[in-house]
C-alpha positions in Angstrom: -29.3 -23.7 3.4 -27.0 -25.0 0.6 -25.0 -22.4 -1.1 -23.1 -22.3 -4.4 -20.8 -19.8 -6.1 -22.3 -17.1 -8.3 -21.4 -17.7 -11.9 -20.8 -21.0 -13.7 -17.1 -20.1 -14.3 -16.5 -20.0 -10.5 -18.2 -23.3 -9.7 -15.0 -25.1 -8.6 -13.4 -22.2 -6.7 -13.6 -23.2 -3.0 -12.5 -19.7 -1.8 -14.9 -17.6 -4.0 -16.6 -15.1 -1.7 -19.8 -14.5 -3.7 -22.5 -17.1 -2.9 -26.1 -17.7 -3.6 -28.6 -20.3 -2.4 -29.2 -23.4 -4.6 -32.5 -23.3 -6.4 -35.5 -25.1 -4.9 -38.6 -25.7 -7.1 -42.0 -27.2 -6.5 -44.6 -28.4 -9.0 -48.1 -27.2 -8.1 -51.5 -27.8 -9.7 -52.7 -30.3 -12.4 -53.7 -30.3 -16.0 -53.8 -26.9 -17.7 -53.3 -25.2 -14.3 -49.9 -26.8 -13.5 -47.2 -24.4 -12.4 -43.6 -24.4 -11.2 -43.0 -22.5 -8.0 -39.4 -21.3 -7.4 -39.6 -21.5 -3.6 -36.4 -19.5 -2.7 -36.4 -17.0 -5.6 -36.4 -14.0 -3.1 -33.2 -15.3 -1.4 -31.5 -15.9 -4.8 -32.5 -12.4 -6.1 -31.2 -10.8 -2.9 -27.8 -12.6 -3.3 -27.7 -11.3 -7.0 -28.7 -7.8 -6.0 -31.5 -7.9 -8.6 -35.3 -7.7 -8.2 -36.9 -11.1 -8.1 -39.3 -10.0 -10.8 -36.4 -9.7 -13.3 -35.4 -13.4 -12.9 -39.0 -14.6 -12.9 -39.8 -12.6 -16.1 -36.6 -13.9 -17.7 -37.7 -17.5 -17.1 -41.0 -16.7 -18.8 -39.4 -15.0 -21.8 -36.9 -17.9 -22.4 -39.5 -20.7 -21.9 -42.3 -19.0 -23.8 -44.6 -19.3 -20.8 -46.4 -16.9 -18.6 -44.6 -15.9 -15.4 -45.5 -13.8 -12.4 -43.9 -12.7 -9.2 -46.2 -11.7 -6.3 -44.5 -8.9 -4.4 -46.7 -9.3 -1.2 -46.5 -13.1 -0.9 -42.9 -13.3 -2.4 -43.9 -16.2 -4.7 -42.4 -16.8 -8.1 -44.5 -18.8 -10.5 -43.9 -20.0 -14.1 -46.7 -21.8 -16.0 -45.9 -25.4 -16.9 -43.9 -28.2 -15.3 -40.2 -27.3 -15.6 -37.2 -29.2 -14.3 -35.0 -27.6 -11.6 -31.8 -28.2 -13.6 -33.3 -26.4 -16.6 -34.3 -23.4 -14.6 -30.9 -23.4 -12.9 -29.2 -23.3 -16.3 -31.4 -20.4 -17.4 -30.5 -18.6 -14.2 -26.7 -19.0 -15.0 -27.4 -17.3 -18.4 -29.2 -14.5 -16.6 -26.3 -14.0 -14.3 -23.9 -13.8 -17.2 -26.0 -11.3 -19.1 -27.4 -9.1 -16.3 -25.2 -9.6 -13.2 -21.5 -10.3 -14.0 -19.2 -7.6 -15.2 -18.2 -8.2 -18.8 -14.6 -7.0 -18.0 -13.6 -8.8 -14.7 -16.5 -11.1 -14.1 -17.3 -9.7 -10.7 -21.0 -10.0 -9.9 -21.2 -6.8 -7.9 -22.6 -4.6 -10.6 -25.3 -1.9 -10.8 -27.9 -1.6 -13.6 -27.8 1.9 -15.2 -30.4 3.3 -17.6 -29.2 6.2 -19.8 -31.3 9.0 -21.2 -31.4 7.3 -24.5 -33.0 4.2 -22.8 -29.9 2.1 -23.1 -29.1 -0.5 -20.3 -25.6 -0.9 -19.0 -23.9 -2.6 -16.0 -21.3 -0.6 -14.0 -18.8 -2.7 -12.0 -18.1 -1.5 -8.5 -14.8 -3.4 -8.5 -13.0 -2.3 -11.7 -15.3 0.5 -12.9 -15.9 -1.1 -16.2 -19.3 -0.2 -17.9 -20.8 -3.2 -19.8 -23.4 -2.6 -22.5 -26.3 -5.0 -22.4 -27.7 -6.4 -25.6 -30.9 -4.4 -26.1 -32.3 -7.1 -28.5 -33.1 -9.3 -25.5 -36.7 -9.5 -24.5 -36.1 -8.8 -20.8 -34.7 -5.3 -21.6 -38.2 -4.0 -22.4 -39.4 -5.2 -18.9 -36.4 -3.6 -17.2 -37.0 -0.2 -18.9 -40.6 -0.3 -17.7 -39.6 -1.4 -14.2 -36.3 0.3 -13.5 -34.4 -0.9 -10.3 -34.5 1.3 -7.2 -31.4 3.5 -6.7 -29.3 2.9 -3.6 -29.7 5.5 -1.0 -26.4 6.6 0.5 -27.7 9.4 2.7 -27.5 7.4 6.0 -23.9 6.5 5.4 -23.0 10.1 4.6 -24.7 11.3 7.8 -23.0 8.7 9.9 -19.6 9.7 8.4 -20.3 13.4 9.2 -21.4 12.5 12.7 -18.2 10.5 13.3 -16.1 13.3 11.9 -17.6 15.8 14.3 -17.1 13.5 17.3 -13.4 13.0 16.2 -12.9 16.8 16.0 -14.4 17.3 19.5 -12.1 14.6 21.0 -9.1 16.3 19.3 -10.0 19.7 20.8 -10.5 18.2 24.2 -7.1 16.5 24.0 -5.5 19.9 22.9 -7.0 21.6 25.9 -5.7 19.0 28.3 -2.2 19.3 26.8 -2.3 23.1 27.3 -3.3 22.7 31.0 -0.4 20.2 31.6 2.1 22.6 30.0 0.9 25.5 32.2 1.1 23.4 35.4 4.6 22.3 34.5 5.7 25.9 34.0 4.2 27.0 37.3 6.1 24.1 39.1 9.4 25.2 37.5 8.9 28.8 38.5 8.2 27.9 42.1 11.3 25.7 42.3 13.5 28.5 41.0 12.0 30.9 43.6 12.8 28.4 46.4 16.4 28.1 45.3 16.9 31.9 45.1 15.5 32.3 48.7 17.8 29.6 50.0 20.9 31.3 48.5 19.9 34.7 50.0 19.6 33.2 53.4 23.1 31.6 53.1 24.6 34.9 52.0 23.0 36.7 55.0 24.6 34.1 57.3 28.0 34.6 55.7 28.2 31.0 54.3 29.0 30.4 50.6 28.4 27.4 48.5 32.1 26.9 48.1 32.6 26.7 51.9 29.9 24.0 52.0 31.4 21.9 49.3 35.0 22.0 50.6 36.4 21.1 54.1 36.3 24.0 56.7 40.1 23.7 57.4 43.0 23.8 55.0 46.5 22.6 55.6 49.2 25.2 55.5 51.4 22.9 53.5 48.9 22.7 50.6 48.6 26.5 50.5 52.4 27.0 50.5 52.7 24.4 47.7 50.2 26.2 45.5 52.0 29.5 46.1 55.3 27.9 45.1 53.8 26.7 41.8 52.4 30.2 41.0 55.9 31.6 41.7 57.5 29.1 39.3 55.1 30.1 36.5 55.8 33.7 37.0 59.6 33.3 36.6 59.2 31.7 33.1 59.1 34.0 30.1 57.7 32.7 26.8 59.0 34.3 23.6 58.7 33.6 19.9 61.5 34.3 17.4 60.0 36.7 14.9 63.1 37.1 12.8 63.0 36.6 9.0 65.3 33.5 9.1 63.2 31.8 11.8 60.0 32.4 9.8 61.5 30.9 6.6 62.7 27.9 8.5 59.2 27.3 9.9 57.6 27.6 6.4 60.1 25.1 4.9 59.3 22.6 7.7 55.6 22.9 7.1 55.9 22.6 3.3 58.1 19.6 3.5 55.7 17.8 5.8 52.7 18.6 3.5 54.6 17.5 0.4 55.6 14.2 2.0 52.0 13.5 2.9 50.8 14.2 -0.6 53.5 11.9 -2.1 52.5 9.1 0.3 48.8 9.5 -0.7 49.5 9.3 -4.4 51.7 6.3 -3.9 49.0 4.4 -2.0 46.4 5.2 -4.7 48.6 3.9 -7.5 49.3 0.7 -5.5 45.5 0.2 -5.1 44.9 0.7 -8.8 47.6 -1.8 -9.7 46.0 -4.4 -7.4 42.4 -3.7 -8.4 42.8 -3.8 -12.2 44.6 -6.5 -14.4 47.7 -5.7 -16.4 48.2 -6.0 -20.1 51.6 -6.1 -21.8 52.1 -3.8 -24.8 54.0 -4.8 -27.9 57.1 -3.1 -26.5 56.9 -5.2 -23.4 55.8 -2.3 -21.2 53.0 -2.9 -18.7 49.7 -0.9 -19.0 47.1 -0.8 -16.3 43.5 -1.2 -17.5 41.3 1.5 -16.1 37.6 1.1 -15.8 35.4 4.2 -15.8 32.9 4.8 -13.0 30.0 5.0 -15.6 30.4 1.4 -16.6 30.2 0.1 -13.1 26.6 -1.2 -12.4 24.7 0.5 -9.5 23.5 -1.7 -6.6 20.0 -1.4 -8.0 21.2 -2.6 -11.4 23.1 -5.5 -9.7 19.9 -6.6 -7.9 18.0 -6.5 -11.2 20.7 -8.7 -12.8 20.6 -11.1 -9.9 16.8 -11.4 -10.1 16.9 -12.0 -13.9 19.5 -14.7 -13.4 17.5 -16.5 -10.7 14.3 -16.4 -12.8 16.3 -17.6 -15.8 17.4 -20.6 -13.9 13.7 -21.4 -12.9 14.2 -20.4 -9.3 11.5 -21.3 -6.7 9.7 -18.5 -4.8 11.8 -19.2 -1.7 15.1 -18.9 -3.7 14.0 -15.6 -5.2 13.1 -14.4 -1.7 16.6 -15.2 -0.5 18.1 -13.3 -3.5 16.1 -10.2 -2.4 17.0 -10.6 1.3 20.8 -10.8 0.4 20.6 -7.3 -1.0 21.5 -4.3 1.2 19.1 -1.9 -0.7 16.0 -0.5 1.1 12.9 -2.7 1.1 11.0 -0.4 -1.3 13.9 -0.6 -3.8 13.9 -4.4 -3.6 10.2 -4.6 -4.3 10.4 -2.1 -7.2 13.3 -4.1 -8.8 11.3 -7.3 -8.5 8.2 -5.8 -10.1 10.2 -4.2 -12.8 11.9 -7.5 -13.8 8.6 -9.5 -13.7 6.5 -7.1 -15.8 9.0 -5.0 -17.8 7.5 -4.1 -21.2 4.1 -5.6 -20.5 1.1 -4.1 -22.3 -2.3 -5.6 -22.8 -2.6 -8.7 -20.7 -1.0 -7.2 -17.6 -3.5 -8.9 -15.4 -2.7 -12.4 -16.9 1.0 -11.8 -16.2 0.3 -10.8 -12.6 -1.8 -14.0 -12.1 1.0 -16.0 -13.7 3.7 -14.7 -11.4 1.5 -14.5 -8.3 3.5 -17.1 -6.5 6.6 -14.9 -6.6 4.7 -11.9 -5.3 3.0 -13.9 -2.5 6.4 -15.2 -1.4 7.8 -11.7 -0.8 4.6 -10.3 0.8 4.3 -12.1 4.2 2.9 -9.2 6.2 1.0 -5.9 6.0 4.2 -3.8 5.8 5.4 -5.7 2.7 1.9 -5.4 1.2 2.2 -1.6 1.4 5.6 -1.9 -0.4 4.0 -4.0 -3.2 1.2 -1.5 -3.8 3.7 1.4 -3.9 5.7 -0.7 -6.4 2.6 -0.9 -8.6 2.2 2.9 -8.3 5.9 3.4 -9.3 5.6 0.9 -12.2 2.5 2.8 -13.4 4.7 5.7 -14.3 6.8 3.6 -16.6 4.4 1.1 -18.2 2.3 1.5 -21.3 -1.2 2.9 -21.5 -2.8 -0.5 -22.1 -1.2 -1.9 -18.9 -2.2 1.3 -17.0 -5.8 0.6 -17.8 -5.7 -2.8 -16.2 -4.4 -1.5 -12.8 -7.8 -1.9 -11.0 -8.2 -5.4 -12.4 -4.6 -6.2 -11.3 -5.4 -5.0 -7.7 -8.5 -7.1 -7.7 -6.6 -10.2 -8.9 -4.1 -9.7 -6.1 -6.9 -9.1 -3.6 -8.8 -12.2 -4.7 -5.6 -14.2 -4.5 -5.0 -13.2 -0.9 -1.8 -11.4 -1.8 -3.2 -8.0 -0.8 -5.6 -7.2 2.0 -8.2 -4.5 1.8 -6.7 -2.6 4.7 -3.3 -2.2 2.9 -4.9 -1.1 -0.3 -7.2 1.5 1.3 -4.4 2.8 3.6 -2.1 3.2 0.6 -4.7 5.1 -1.4 -5.7 7.4 1.4 -2.1 8.3 2.2 -1.3 8.9 -1.5 -4.3 11.2 -1.9 -3.6 13.1 1.4 0.0 13.6 0.2 -1.3 15.2 -3.0 0.0 12.6 -5.4 -2.0 12.9 -8.6 -1.0 9.8 -10.7 -3.0 8.0 -13.3 -2.6 4.8 -11.2 -4.6 6.5 -8.3 -7.3 7.7 -10.7 -7.7 4.2 -12.2 -7.7 2.5 -8.8 -10.3 4.8 -7.3 -13.4 2.7 -8.3 -11.8 -0.4 -6.9 -10.9 1.2 -3.6 -14.4 2.7 -3.3 -15.9 -0.8 -4.0 -13.7 -2.3 -1.2 -14.8 0.3 1.3 -18.5 -0.1 0.4 -18.2 -3.9 0.6 -16.6 -3.6 4.0 -19.2 -1.2 5.4 -22.0 -3.5 4.1 -20.4 -6.5 5.9 -20.2 -4.5 9.1 -23.9 -3.5 8.8 -24.8 -7.2 8.3 
């Protein structure tokens, strides 16, 4: 079956993930009874996640002809002979009005009907709620035939069942560890008892450990030599002169040694300053050393930001920018934070456009899953500094990086779960929640299929 991208704006995107079948029509009947049968309307409606009766009714409203969808037979009929291209064009308009999100253009939306009988589309990717124009004729049909709500009971039961199994496995592993610890303690106690019994037997036999470790016979010469050494030590008497003059002399020697060391240290520091800083001559001809305060010296993080700005100012390629980051000795997270700060400092509304514009630089420094985690953390860190307008576009930014294959769904979900488990309560996490839930639901649906 031939497939095409959902949405006319995504027609030329070869890597677009949302597909639907190409429309197939068939003219049936003659004269006044001629009709157009959309053969694969059920498959198209399933790809759009909309009832086939909605699309069929929309064709009838726009063409001013009677239309009918048979639920049992699955046939979609529109009175009159209509060209396939014309019906396909009307279907694109239907997708734009009732399927695609008005914010990010994602087709994975859900139709909501409020208590005041207003129709809106809620995007599962960015969380944006789009208000449908109620002047359209199809809205009356939708209000009379509301879509069926998705049932999530099975998924919740499966999750609870998996959680119980995981807890049981954990308890079994804990019990096994306790048994191993008890066995090791018993083995250690038995080995100590055996050692104690052996030493008691040796003592009863009159044999010591020292006798076993040394030779049974000793030379008399060695014993006599040891005795002589002991006698020499006993003859020497060690005394300390405690008189007042001797004490003063010892203090003077200690003070002179400490003073000399301090003088040497001060001399070395002054020599280093003279070599480190340039000299300027005063009007009197004397030389003055220029001293630079520690506050004016840039930090390593500030130096990296300056290097990144300089490379971007000289129109550096992504590989050159990557080499600039690799040359820094800062931690990987600080490098990613510095790059993100330089690329998007001061951005407000239009944050997503800037991210798409600089996607090549981000893709160059994100070659693996570990670096993807660093990038998502940099987005979270940047969210605490950016404006409110930029903060609102965080889910759309994540989706743009996800669609551009810069971020994988595993990295995004892992970052979000770790942040929530750690108790971090930032606005970035709150705004990213709908997008993360959409990724998880899409992944579970793919596994079910």
